[in-house]
N, C-alpha and C positions, 0 to 999 in steps of 0.2 A: 196799229190797233183796230183801225177800222177794215185793214184788209183781213186780220186776221177773224174777227167778228163780225160787227156790223156798225153802221154810222150810229145809231143811237146807242149802243153798249159804249163806243169811243167817246160819245158826247157827254153822255151821264159820268163815265170813268171822270173827264176833266172837268165836271160841273161837282161833283163829290169831292173830289181834291182841292177844289178852289173854295168850298164853305166848309173845309174840314176843322173842326174846332179850334185846331192847332196852325191852319194855313197863314194867319198873317205873319208868322215866324219866315214866309217867304219873302215878304218886302221888308224884313228887318235886318240887321246886320249880324247875320248868323249864317251859318255854313249851309242849312238845311237845302235852301233854294239851288245853288249851285251845286251840290252834290246831287241832288234831283235829277237836275238836267243832265248832267253828265251820265247819271247812272242808268235813265232811261234813255239817253243817246248810244250808249255802252251796248244795251241789251236789243235795242231796236235794229243797231248795224250788225249784230252776231245774227239775228233772225234774217237780216238782208244776205248774209254770208260776205260782207264786206270786213273781213276780219281783223285788218290792218286799222282803219277807222275805228272800228269797236275795241280794240285793244289802247288805242290812242285814248279814247275817250274815258276807258277803263282805268288807264294810268293818271289822265289829269283827276279823274274821282279818288283814286288812292293818294294824290297831291292833295287834294281838299281836304278828305277825311280819313284817318288811318283805317277805319273800316272797310274803305274802298277796295283793300286789297282782296278782300274775298270776292269780287267780281270775277277774279279767276276762276273759280269754282263753276260757276253758271257758264262761263266763257268755255271752259275746256269740257263741259259736256256737251255745248252745242256742238262743238267743233267734231267732237269724237261722233254724235249723234248723226252727223251730216258726211263724216266719211264712212261711218258702217252702213248708211243706207246707200251710197251712191256704189259701194263696192260690192255689197250683199245686201239688195234689195230683199224685202219681205215677199215671200211667193203668196199668190192667191189661186183660191181663197183661203182666209184663215181658217184654223180650227175653230170648233163651236166651244169648247171646253175653254176656260179662263186660264187654267194651268198648262194646259197643252201651248197656249197662245202666248205665255208667258216664257215659255222654255224654249218656244221657238224664236222669239225675238231678240232672247239671250243667246242664242247662238249664231243666230244672223251678226247680232252687235259684236261678237268677239270674232266673228269670221271677217267681217267687213275691217273693224281695226288691224287685224291680222295682215290683210292684202294690203291694205291703205300704207302700212309699215314699210312695206317694201319699195316705196318711191320716196326718192328725197324730197320732190318738191311738197309733199305734204310735211315733212319735218321741217321744211325752211318756212313755212306758214305758222307753224308754233311758235314762232320768234314773235310773231304779233301778240300772243298771249303774254310774253315775258314783258310786254310794255307795263302792264297794271303793277306788279310789283316795284318795276323800275320806279313810279310815282312816289310811291312811298319811300322809297331808300333816298330818294332825292331829295324829299322834305327832311329825312334824319341826317342826311349830309348837311343839308342847311341849318338845321338845329344843332351839329358838331361845329360848324364853323363860327357860332355865336357862343356858345358855351362850353365847348370841350367835349362834350358827351354825345355819344351818337343815340342814346335812347333818353334824350330830355324830356321829349314829349310823353312818354310812357311814366316818367318819373313823377313829372308837374301833375299829372292826372292822378298818380297813386298818392302823393303826399298832400296836396293841396285839394284836392277833390275826392279822396277815399274811395277813387275806383282802380280795381285790380281784378284780376282773372279769377271766377267764382263758378259754380256751378248755377245755372239758371232756377233750378228747381230749389236750391238752398235760399236765394234771393226770394222766391215766390213764396216758400214755407215760412220765411222768418219775418215778412211782410204782412202775411196772415195772421202770425201768432203776436205781433207787436205793431197795430195799426196806431197811426197819428192822426186822430180826429179831434175836432176842436180847435185846433190852433190854425188860424186863416195866415199867420204871418210865416208860417213853415213854408220851407220852398217845396217841400217833398209834399205835394197833393196827394196825400195816400187814396182818397177815392176815386180822382181821376185817374191815377196811374195803375192800381190794381184792375179796375174796369177794363181799362186800354190792353193791358198785359195779357188777361185772359181772352179778351176778345181778338184780338191778331193772334193768339195760339190758336184759335179756334178757324180762324181764316187761313192761318198755315196748311192746317189738316186741309181742308176745303181745296186750298189750291192745288194740292197733287191730285184731285179727282175732276177739277173742271178746265186747268191752266195746262200751257204745254210746261213741261218739267223745268226748262231754264227759268221760267218765272215762278215756279214753284221754289226752286232751290235760292233763286236771291230773296223771295219772300222768308224762306226758313233761316237765312243768314242773318238777313236785316231784321228779323223780330228777335232772334236768340242772342245775339251779338250785344245789344243793350242791357240784357237781364243776365249777361255773362259778365258785366262789370261790378258786380257785388253791391249796386246799391237801383232801388226802384224812380230814383229821382229824374225827372224830366222824360221817362220813358215815353209819355204821350206826343213829345216834340219829336222825339228822335223816330217815331213810328211814321212820322209824317212824309217820309222818303220810302215807305212802302208802296209803292204806287199799284202792284198787283191786288193789294187788298180792294184798291177801289174798284179795279175791274171787275172783282167778285160782287162787291155790293151795287153795281150797274147790273150785273147778271140777275142778282136776287129780286131787283126792280124792274123786272123786264115789263113790258106793254102790257101784259094780261095780269100784272098785279100793281095798279097805281096806286092803292093804299100804301105800300112800301116807298115808293119812290116818295109820297107826300109826307110820309114820316119821318124819313133819312133827310127831307130838305126842312122842316120845321126843325127838327132835335138838332140839326147840324147848325144850321144859322142860328139860332137861340143861344148854344152853348160859344159858339164863337164869337158871338156880340157880348156875351157876359165874360169870358176870357181874354179878350182884347181889351176890355174896359179895365180888367185887374192889371194888365200889361202895362197900359198906359198912365195908371196913376200911381204904378210902381210896387204894386203887391207882388210877391215872391210866390205866391202859390203855383205857377205855371212857367216858373225860371226855367 
């Protein structure tokens, strides 16, 4: 991150992640901390074009949590982008009109991929991306060895937790129409979850404007997947792994906007102290 942006943005990204209201889960016995480390490493090594290390980290992330299999999408994008730019770089200068620049980029992208596809070494490197689904498949095989059912983990989520594939917009509309207010012992902390859902959806749109595509794709997948599980429960905790969101916050609170930095610091630390107290005393509002 320091190489792509600057030292200040990198430092604030780590700081905002550390004081995020749900960040105490990183030190709890949950998968968020391990998944975040592996997903971040996967994206980092992809940006460094170390495809086999990136694929290994992605596979371990998929072994850690099933949604890690979606890392194959930003990895595939980054790999195709690198190949297309290597075999068919954009000519200079670029056209002034945005529409013409977009068409030129698309033509160069297709041409570069077609030229890259003629060399066997590019196909062999694609096997690195296959390590990502292998991680999830390894866990499914483990579940089958213990229960006799290859899809045990998905059945458990559906039967015991009520999570199944659904439209994210359906979940949001249902949650807005049926808010659960006034029940502090309800593990679905409606107000926190609905605010986080819309905040991270907004950050997803912003990611496509300010960040490299690999970060924007990762953000989109990690934001929409929890919303596609038919429940809004624990959404704030699940979004802890969306590290590009904290990059955007660091860009938002740049040096010429010190008040924004102070506002984020105060609000995040206050909320984290509150939610950590809830967690320690056993309240289920943020589980």
